[in-house]
C-alpha positions in Angstrom: 0.0 0.0 0.0 1.4 3.4 -1.0 2.0 6.1 1.6 0.0 9.4 1.5 1.8 12.3 -0.2 1.7 15.6 1.7 2.4 19.0 0.1 5.5 20.9 0.9 5.3 23.2 3.9 4.8 26.9 3.1 4.4 30.1 5.1 1.3 31.0 3.1 -0.5 28.1 4.6 -0.6 30.0 8.0 -2.8 32.7 6.5 -6.5 32.0 7.3 -8.6 31.5 4.3 -12.2 32.5 3.8 -14.6 29.6 3.7 -16.3 29.4 0.3 -19.9 28.1 0.4 -20.9 26.7 -2.9 -24.3 28.0 -4.1 -26.9 25.3 -4.4 -28.4 25.2 -7.9 -32.1 25.9 -8.3 -34.4 22.8 -8.2 -35.5 21.6 -11.6 -39.2 22.2 -12.2 -40.8 21.0 -15.4 -42.9 23.5 -17.3 -45.5 20.9 -18.0 -46.2 20.2 -14.3 -49.5 22.1 -14.0 -50.9 20.4 -17.2 -49.9 17.0 -15.9 -51.6 17.6 -12.5 -54.8 18.8 -14.2 -55.0 15.7 -16.5 -54.3 13.3 -13.5 -57.1 15.0 -11.5 -59.5 14.8 -14.4 -58.9 11.1 -15.2 -58.9 9.9 -11.5 -61.6 7.4 -10.6 -64.2 8.5 -8.1 -63.6 5.5 -5.8 -60.0 6.4 -5.4 -60.6 9.8 -3.8 -62.2 9.6 -0.4 -63.5 6.0 0.1 -66.2 4.1 -1.9 -68.8 5.9 -3.9 -72.1 6.7 -2.2 -74.9 4.3 -3.3 -78.4 3.7 -2.1 -78.7 1.4 0.9 -81.0 -1.6 0.2 -84.3 -1.6 2.1 -84.5 -4.0 5.2 -87.7 -5.5 3.7 -85.9 -6.7 0.6 -83.4 -9.1 2.3 -81.8 -11.9 0.4 -84.0 -15.0 0.6 -83.0 -18.7 0.2 -82.9 -20.0 -3.4 -83.8 -16.5 -4.7 -80.8 -16.4 -7.0 -81.2 -19.9 -8.4 -82.7 -20.2 -12.0 -86.4 -20.9 -11.9 -87.6 -23.8 -14.0 -90.9 -24.1 -15.8 -93.7 -25.8 -14.0 -94.2 -29.4 -15.0 -97.5 -30.3 -16.4 -98.9 -33.6 -15.2 -100.1 -36.2 -17.6 -103.2 -38.4 -17.3 -101.1 -41.3 -15.7 -99.6 -39.2 -13.0 -102.9 -37.9 -11.9 -104.1 -41.3 -10.7 -101.2 -41.7 -8.2 -102.0 -38.4 -6.3 -103.2 -39.1 -2.7 -106.6 -37.7 -1.8 -105.9 -37.4 1.9 -103.8 -34.4 2.8 -101.2 -34.4 5.5 -101.6 -31.9 8.4 -100.2 -28.5 7.6 -96.9 -27.4 9.1 -97.4 -25.2 12.2 -97.0 -21.6 11.4 -94.2 -19.5 12.9 -96.7 -17.6 15.0 -98.4 -20.7 16.5 -97.6 -21.3 20.2 -96.8 -24.8 21.5 -98.7 -26.6 24.2 -97.5 -25.4 27.6 -98.0 -26.7 31.1 -97.2 -30.4 30.5 -95.0 -31.8 33.3 -93.6 -35.3 34.1 -91.8 -36.8 37.1 -89.5 -38.9 35.0 -85.8 -38.1 35.1 -84.7 -38.5 31.5 -81.0 -37.8 32.2 -80.8 -40.4 34.9 -82.6 -42.9 32.7 -80.3 -42.3 29.8 -77.1 -42.5 31.8 -78.0 -45.4 34.1 -76.3 -48.7 33.5 -78.1 -52.0 33.8 -77.4 -53.8 37.1 -75.4 -57.0 36.8 -76.9 -60.0 38.7 -74.6 -61.3 41.4 -73.3 -64.8 40.8 -75.2 -67.4 42.8 -75.2 -71.2 43.2 -78.0 -73.7 43.8 -77.1 -76.1 46.6 -80.3 -78.1 47.0 -82.7 -79.8 44.7 -85.5 -77.6 45.8 -83.7 -74.6 44.2 -82.2 -73.0 47.3 -79.7 -70.3 46.2 -76.9 -68.5 47.9 -74.2 -66.1 46.8 -71.3 -67.8 45.1 -68.7 -65.8 47.0 -69.9 -67.1 50.4 -70.4 -70.7 49.3 -66.8 -71.8 49.5 -66.6 -72.7 45.9 -64.6 -69.7 44.9 -60.9 -69.8 45.9 -59.7 -67.0 48.1 -56.0 -66.6 47.8 -55.5 -64.3 50.8 -56.4 -67.3 53.1 -53.6 -69.5 51.7 -51.0 -70.8 54.1 -48.1 -69.3 52.2 -49.8 -66.1 51.1 -47.5 -63.1 50.8 -44.3 -65.1 50.8 -41.7 -65.0 48.0 -42.1 -68.0 45.7 -39.3 -70.6 45.7 -38.5 -70.1 42.0 -38.0 -66.4 42.6 -35.6 -67.1 45.4 -33.7 -69.5 43.2 -33.4 -67.0 40.4 -32.3 -64.3 42.8 -29.5 -66.5 44.2 -28.4 -67.5 40.7 -28.2 -63.8 39.8 -26.1 -63.0 42.9 -23.7 -65.9 42.1 -23.4 -64.7 38.5 -22.6 -61.2 39.6 -20.0 -62.3 42.2 -18.4 -64.5 39.5 -18.3 -61.6 37.1 -16.8 -59.2 39.7 -14.1 -61.8 40.6 -13.2 -62.1 36.9 -13.0 -58.4 36.5 -10.8 -58.1 39.6 -8.4 -60.8 38.2 -8.2 -59.0 34.8 -7.4 -55.7 36.6 -4.7 -57.4 38.7 -3.2 -59.0 35.6 -3.1 -55.6 33.8 -1.9 -53.7 36.9 1.8 -52.5 37.0 4.1 -54.4 39.3 5.9 -52.6 42.1 9.6 -53.5 42.5 10.9 -54.1 46.0 14.2 -52.6 47.2 16.0 -56.0 46.6 14.6 -56.3 43.1 15.5 -52.8 42.4 19.1 -53.3 43.6 19.4 -56.5 41.6 18.1 -54.9 38.4 20.5 -51.9 38.9 23.4 -54.3 39.4 22.5 -56.2 36.3 22.3 -53.0 34.2 25.7 -51.9 35.4 27.2 -55.3 34.6 25.7 -55.2 31.1 27.1 -51.7 30.6 30.6 -52.9 31.7 30.5 -55.8 29.2 29.4 -53.5 26.3 32.0 -50.9 27.4 34.8 -53.6 27.4 33.7 -54.8 24.0 33.6 -51.1 22.7 37.1 -50.6 24.0 38.3 -53.6 22.0 37.2 -52.2 18.7 39.8 -50.9 16.2 40.3 -47.2 15.9 39.8 -47.3 12.1 36.3 -48.2 10.8 37.2 -48.9 7.2 34.1 -50.9 6.2 30.3 -50.6 6.8 30.1 -53.6 9.1 32.6 -52.1 11.6 30.7 -48.7 11.5 27.3 -50.4 12.1 28.7 -52.5 15.0 30.2 -49.4 16.7 27.0 -47.5 16.3 25.0 -50.4 17.8 27.3 -50.6 20.8 27.0 -46.8 21.3 23.2 -46.9 21.2 23.0 -49.9 23.6 25.4 -48.2 26.0 23.4 -44.9 25.9 20.1 -46.8 26.6 21.8 -48.6 29.6 23.1 -45.3 30.9 19.6 -43.8 30.8 18.1 -46.8 32.6 20.8 -46.8 35.3 20.2 -43.1 35.9 16.5 -43.7 36.2 16.9 -46.5 38.7 19.4 -44.4 40.8 17.2 -41.3 40.7 13.9 -42.9 41.8 13.4 -45.3 44.7 9.9 -46.4 43.6 9.8 -48.3 40.3 6.7 -49.8 38.6 7.0 -52.1 35.6 4.2 -53.0 33.2 2.9 -56.6 33.0 4.3 -59.0 30.4 
């Protein structure tokens, strides 16, 4: 991005300058404006001025009746065969709208109770004599009452057996999980094991160091170079392990 360029400093810039206000040009006004306004006012609809046009309100007596706008068909003329099927007896006329119904008729019947009432069920009975003596089946002793059983309210034997099997299965599963955790758990080295491991590491380092000292000074082939490099790497790893065993007294090793 380019830096802004400032004009060179001058003494004349210190002289205050008069503010120049640009004169706003006169708003444009078409010369055809009055003619256009007159034409728009003349061609404007009456309903778009001040609400809907005033029309005569329909009379309340001339309300819209049912089927008044449907097309009326011509009256059907009856033939000689249709005249024979016309009933002579007339049905009673439909009551007029001004007729009053019969009043003052009362009844003691409760229609709501009659409509909502359910039919009563007969209680089960049994006949215990040949002469037709009846008694309630519930009090006859023929219906078993489980609350009077000897072992009523006790846990059934099969439920106890299932519960014991479930407890044994859970204990077996917990024991298996505990064994798996113990197998995966890290082993803690005692002080004797730690000392023996440290002694063995130092002995291995001495053997490698003695072998390293016996190498020739000139490594003129690839096999000698690789052998020297392997010994150096093994000695460095043993030195790190020895330092770790000497620095920490508590050592954990993972399971095999």
